[in-house]
N, CA and C atoms as a LAMMPS dump frame, in Angstrom:
ITEM: TIMESTEP
0
ITEM: NUMBER OF ATOMS
288
ITEM: BOX BOUNDS ff ff ff
-5.0000000000000000e+02 5.0000000000000000e+02
-5.0000000000000000e+02 5.0000000000000000e+02
-5.0000000000000000e+02 5.0000000000000000e+02
ITEM: ATOMS id mol type element x y z
1 1 1 N 137.566 -95.71 -393.005
2 1 2 C 138.734 -96.122 -392.251
3 1 3 C 138.527 -97.551 -391.783
4 2 1 N 139.588 -98.334 -391.871
5 2 2 C 139.562 -99.715 -391.389
6 2 3 C 140.793 -99.944 -390.537
7 3 1 N 140.65 -100.722 -389.472
8 3 2 C 141.785 -101.065 -388.622
9 3 3 C 141.966 -102.577 -388.607
10 4 1 N 143.21 -103.006 -388.392
11 4 2 C 143.553 -104.424 -388.393
12 4 3 C 144.513 -104.7 -387.25
13 5 1 N 144.298 -105.78 -386.531
14 5 2 C 145.235 -106.2 -385.503
15 5 3 C 146.163 -107.233 -386.135
16 6 1 N 147.337 -106.788 -386.547
17 6 2 C 148.267 -107.663 -387.257
18 6 3 C 148.815 -108.777 -386.38
19 7 1 N 148.751 -108.621 -385.06
20 7 2 C 149.212 -109.67 -384.154
21 7 3 C 148.271 -110.865 -384.146
22 8 1 N 147.009 -110.646 -384.504
23 8 2 C 146.02 -111.731 -384.456
24 8 3 C 145.823 -112.445 -385.792
25 9 1 N 146.315 -111.865 -386.892
26 9 2 C 146.138 -112.472 -388.211
27 9 3 C 147.145 -113.608 -388.374
28 10 1 N 146.695 -114.725 -388.903
29 10 2 C 147.554 -115.889 -389.129
30 10 3 C 147.597 -116.221 -390.617
31 11 1 N 148.698 -116.801 -391.066
32 11 2 C 148.827 -117.287 -392.434
33 11 3 C 148.964 -116.183 -393.459
34 12 1 N 148.656 -116.525 -394.714
35 12 2 C 148.694 -115.565 -395.811
36 12 3 C 147.276 -115.063 -396.025
37 13 1 N 147.11 -113.749 -396.021
38 13 2 C 145.766 -113.202 -396.145
39 13 3 C 145.825 -111.817 -396.773
40 14 1 N 145.043 -111.621 -397.827
41 14 2 C 144.869 -110.296 -398.404
42 14 3 C 143.969 -109.529 -397.447
43 15 1 N 144.48 -108.441 -396.872
44 15 2 C 143.68 -107.732 -395.866
45 15 3 C 143.078 -106.436 -396.388
46 16 1 N 143.575 -105.924 -397.524
47 16 2 C 143.023 -104.69 -398.068
48 16 3 C 143.356 -104.629 -399.548
49 17 1 N 142.384 -104.239 -400.387
50 17 2 C 142.638 -104.155 -401.822
51 17 3 C 141.849 -103.019 -402.445
52 18 1 N 142.546 -102.184 -403.161
53 18 2 C 141.977 -101.101 -403.953
54 18 3 C 142.771 -101.045 -405.253
55 19 1 N 142.319 -100.248 -406.212
56 19 2 C 143.043 -100.135 -407.482
57 19 3 C 144.466 -99.641 -407.265
58 20 1 N 144.661 -98.747 -406.282
59 20 2 C 145.957 -98.118 -406.069
60 20 3 C 146.954 -98.989 -405.31
61 21 1 N 146.477 -99.84 -404.411
62 21 2 C 147.403 -100.676 -403.654
63 21 3 C 146.69 -101.862 -403.009
64 22 1 N 147.512 -102.846 -402.62
65 22 2 C 147.05 -104.033 -401.894
66 22 3 C 147.92 -104.189 -400.663
67 23 1 N 147.321 -104.639 -399.566
68 23 2 C 148.072 -104.966 -398.357
69 23 3 C 147.808 -106.434 -398.033
70 24 1 N 148.879 -107.156 -397.8
71 24 2 C 148.779 -108.599 -397.578
72 24 3 C 149.593 -108.987 -396.345
73 25 1 N 148.986 -109.794 -395.475
74 25 2 C 149.699 -110.377 -394.34
75 25 3 C 150.313 -111.681 -394.836
76 26 1 N 151.587 -111.877 -394.559
77 26 2 C 152.291 -113.092 -394.992
78 26 3 C 152.953 -113.716 -393.777
79 27 1 N 152.676 -114.992 -393.549
80 27 2 C 153.32 -115.726 -392.463
81 27 3 C 153.926 -116.995 -393.029
82 28 1 N 155.218 -117.173 -392.788
83 28 2 C 155.921 -118.37 -393.225
84 28 3 C 156.503 -119.079 -392.015
85 29 1 N 156.408 -120.398 -391.999
86 29 2 C 156.986 -121.208 -390.921
87 29 3 C 158.463 -121.437 -391.178
88 30 1 N 159.157 -121.979 -390.187
89 30 2 C 160.583 -122.284 -390.318
90 30 3 C 160.834 -123.075 -391.594
91 31 1 N 161.811 -122.615 -392.394
92 31 2 C 162.206 -123.32 -393.607
93 31 3 C 161.316 -123.07 -394.818
94 32 1 N 160.24 -122.302 -394.674
95 32 2 C 159.34 -122.029 -395.801
96 32 3 C 159.947 -121.026 -396.768
97 33 1 N 159.42 -121.036 -397.988
98 33 2 C 159.849 -120.057 -398.979
99 33 3 C 158.707 -119.762 -399.946
100 34 1 N 158.819 -118.635 -400.605
101 34 2 C 157.899 -118.26 -401.678
102 34 3 C 158.737 -118.22 -402.947
103 35 1 N 158.362 -119.017 -403.968
104 35 2 C 159.16 -119.074 -405.187
105 35 3 C 159.127 -117.735 -405.938
106 36 1 N 160.029 -117.561 -406.904
107 36 2 C 160.079 -116.308 -407.658
108 36 3 C 158.725 -115.912 -408.243
109 37 1 N 158.414 -114.613 -408.102
110 37 2 C 157.156 -114.05 -408.573
111 37 3 C 157.468 -112.714 -409.232
112 38 1 N 157.023 -112.516 -410.468
113 38 2 C 157.276 -111.277 -411.192
114 38 3 C 156.258 -110.23 -410.758
115 39 1 N 156.723 -109.193 -410.068
116 39 2 C 155.849 -108.139 -409.562
117 39 3 C 155.967 -106.913 -410.459
118 40 1 N 154.834 -106.446 -410.971
119 40 2 C 154.834 -105.275 -411.845
120 40 3 C 154.616 -103.976 -411.071
121 41 1 N 154.523 -104.087 -409.749
122 41 2 C 154.282 -102.912 -408.914
123 41 3 C 155.46 -102.682 -407.972
124 42 1 N 155.515 -101.485 -407.384
125 42 2 C 156.459 -101.224 -406.303
126 42 3 C 155.979 -102.021 -405.091
127 43 1 N 156.912 -102.454 -404.255
128 43 2 C 156.551 -103.299 -403.118
129 43 3 C 157.243 -102.805 -401.853
130 44 1 N 156.503 -102.871 -400.745
131 44 2 C 157.043 -102.562 -399.42
132 44 3 C 156.789 -103.78 -398.545
133 45 1 N 157.825 -104.319 -397.916
134 45 2 C 157.68 -105.41 -396.958
135 45 3 C 158.127 -104.906 -395.596
136 46 1 N 157.286 -105.103 -394.572
137 46 2 C 157.596 -104.703 -393.204
138 46 3 C 157.566 -105.956 -392.34
139 47 1 N 158.687 -106.286 -391.703
140 47 2 C 158.771 -107.493 -390.88
141 47 3 C 158.171 -107.206 -389.504
142 48 1 N 157.154 -107.996 -389.149
143 48 2 C 156.481 -107.861 -387.86
144 48 3 C 157.121 -108.743 -386.802
145 49 1 N 157.51 -109.948 -387.198
146 49 2 C 158.164 -110.912 -386.304
147 49 3 C 159.1 -111.779 -387.129
148 50 1 N 160.201 -112.208 -386.536
149 50 2 C 161.082 -113.176 -387.174
150 50 3 C 162.094 -112.558 -388.118
151 51 1 N 162.498 -113.359 -389.108
152 51 2 C 163.552 -112.967 -390.032
153 51 3 C 163.267 -113.581 -391.395
154 52 1 N 163.589 -112.845 -392.468
155 52 2 C 163.344 -113.324 -393.821
156 52 3 C 164.444 -112.834 -394.757
157 53 1 N 164.793 -113.662 -395.733
158 53 2 C 165.688 -113.242 -396.802
159 53 3 C 164.829 -112.994 -398.031
160 54 1 N 164.891 -111.768 -398.552
161 54 2 C 164.113 -111.398 -399.732
162 54 3 C 165.074 -111.138 -400.871
163 55 1 N 164.776 -111.711 -402.032
164 55 2 C 165.565 -111.491 -403.23
165 55 3 C 164.713 -110.721 -404.233
166 56 1 N 165.27 -109.63 -404.755
167 56 2 C 164.633 -108.843 -405.809
168 56 3 C 165.616 -108.828 -406.968
169 57 1 N 165.204 -109.462 -408.072
170 57 2 C 166.108 -109.684 -409.201
171 57 3 C 167.348 -110.408 -408.669
172 58 1 N 168.525 -109.806 -408.684
173 58 2 C 169.731 -110.485 -408.19
174 58 3 C 170.21 -109.949 -406.843
175 59 1 N 169.455 -109.024 -406.243
176 59 2 C 169.845 -108.436 -404.959
177 59 3 C 169.152 -109.157 -403.809
178 60 1 N 169.919 -109.451 -402.733
179 60 2 C 169.366 -110.117 -401.556
180 60 3 C 169.481 -109.218 -400.344
181 61 1 N 168.463 -109.291 -399.476
182 61 2 C 168.483 -108.558 -398.214
183 61 3 C 167.883 -109.446 -397.144
184 62 1 N 168.499 -109.47 -395.972
185 62 2 C 167.946 -110.181 -394.825
186 62 3 C 167.346 -109.14 -393.893
187 63 1 N 166.068 -109.327 -393.577
188 63 2 C 165.34 -108.383 -392.738
189 63 3 C 164.898 -109.05 -391.458
190 64 1 N 164.968 -108.299 -390.362
191 64 2 C 164.523 -108.761 -389.05
192 64 3 C 163.357 -107.898 -388.587
193 65 1 N 162.759 -108.283 -387.475
194 65 2 C 161.636 -107.555 -386.899
195 65 3 C 161.912 -106.057 -386.827
196 66 1 N 160.95 -105.275 -387.327
197 66 2 C 161.071 -103.827 -387.299
198 66 3 C 161.753 -103.224 -388.51
199 67 1 N 162.266 -104.054 -389.419
200 67 2 C 162.917 -103.553 -390.623
201 67 3 C 161.976 -103.656 -391.813
202 68 1 N 162.248 -102.839 -392.847
203 68 2 C 161.422 -102.911 -394.048
204 68 3 C 162.28 -102.826 -395.295
205 69 1 N 161.704 -103.273 -396.402
206 69 2 C 162.32 -103.21 -397.715
207 69 3 C 161.344 -102.475 -398.624
208 70 1 N 161.847 -101.52 -399.393
209 70 2 C 161.042 -100.803 -400.382
210 70 3 C 161.758 -100.97 -401.704
211 71 1 N 161.035 -101.453 -402.739
212 71 2 C 161.717 -101.761 -403.983
213 71 3 C 160.844 -101.509 -405.203
214 72 1 N 161.518 -101.38 -406.329
215 72 2 C 160.899 -101.219 -407.641
216 72 3 C 160.291 -102.549 -408.089
217 73 1 N 159.496 -102.53 -409.174
218 73 2 C 159.019 -103.786 -409.753
219 73 3 C 160.196 -104.706 -410.093
220 74 1 N 159.973 -106.015 -410.018
221 74 2 C 161.037 -106.964 -410.315
222 74 3 C 160.611 -108.388 -410.011
223 75 1 N 161.58 -109.287 -410.028
224 75 2 C 161.363 -110.7 -409.734
225 75 3 C 161.668 -110.921 -408.253
226 76 1 N 160.638 -111.238 -407.476
227 76 2 C 160.742 -111.349 -406.019
228 76 3 C 160.661 -112.803 -405.57
229 77 1 N 161.419 -113.132 -404.524
230 77 2 C 161.26 -114.414 -403.834
231 77 3 C 161.665 -114.183 -402.38
232 78 1 N 161.255 -115.108 -401.507
233 78 2 C 161.659 -114.989 -400.106
234 78 3 C 161.755 -116.358 -399.478
235 79 1 N 162.589 -116.419 -398.419
236 79 2 C 162.711 -117.651 -397.652
237 79 3 C 163.058 -117.282 -396.217
238 80 1 N 162.725 -118.195 -395.302
239 80 2 C 163.016 -117.965 -393.897
240 80 3 C 163.5 -119.256 -393.258
241 81 1 N 164.502 -119.136 -392.43
242 81 2 C 164.988 -120.285 -391.67
243 81 3 C 164.318 -120.343 -390.301
244 82 1 N 163.944 -119.182 -389.765
245 82 2 C 163.419 -119.095 -388.4
246 82 3 C 161.904 -118.913 -388.333
247 83 1 N 161.275 -118.569 -389.447
248 83 2 C 159.86 -118.219 -389.463
249 83 3 C 159.722 -116.703 -389.493
250 84 1 N 158.623 -116.214 -390.088
251 84 2 C 158.446 -114.772 -390.229
252 84 3 C 156.976 -114.42 -390.401
253 85 1 N 156.604 -113.255 -389.887
254 85 2 C 155.316 -112.621 -390.166
255 85 3 C 155.643 -111.249 -390.717
256 86 1 N 155.046 -110.906 -391.859
257 86 2 C 155.311 -109.598 -392.429
258 86 3 C 154.092 -109.037 -393.126
259 87 1 N 154.143 -107.743 -393.363
260 87 2 C 153.11 -107.043 -394.101
261 87 3 C 153.707 -106.67 -395.438
262 88 1 N 153.036 -107.05 -396.521
263 88 2 C 153.471 -106.704 -397.868
264 88 3 C 152.478 -105.737 -398.485
265 89 1 N 152.994 -104.645 -399.028
266 89 2 C 152.138 -103.639 -399.653
267 89 3 C 152.6 -103.451 -401.093
268 90 1 N 151.688 -103.696 -402.044
269 90 2 C 151.957 -103.489 -403.464
270 90 3 C 151.343 -102.152 -403.847
271 91 1 N 152.168 -101.263 -404.432
272 91 2 C 151.709 -99.945 -404.817
273 91 3 C 151.653 -99.886 -406.346
274 92 1 N 150.453 -99.752 -406.878
275 92 2 C 150.258 -99.727 -408.326
276 92 3 C 150.479 -98.327 -408.868
277 93 1 N 150.932 -98.247 -410.092
278 93 2 C 151.076 -96.954 -410.759
279 93 3 C 149.683 -96.443 -411.097
280 94 1 N 149.436 -95.212 -410.723
281 94 2 C 148.128 -94.603 -410.97
282 94 3 C 148.3 -93.495 -412.001
283 95 1 N 147.532 -93.553 -413.084
284 95 2 C 147.592 -92.507 -414.103
285 95 3 C 146.902 -91.255 -413.579
286 96 1 N 147.453 -90.108 -413.963
287 96 2 C 146.775 -88.875 -413.567
288 96 3 C 147.641 -87.877 -413.052
């Protein structure tokens, strides 16, 4: 078992990685964005602070603190006008 204080983590940081999934802390400042990235895994984003617009393929969603997005593999990008801290979890397909 491992515990993490997400309030104390700053910036972009891979905080946990196994074959089955990865958990990543992502922090973007006002006006920052992450360019399109082709994700082959299912993804869960949980907003810890702030607001972010996430695009998956051609669908857009704006998420605020306490909201999450769960989506299939696809082409992902995000941008924020106000700044955001979020937790991203990539869930890999496991054979068996």
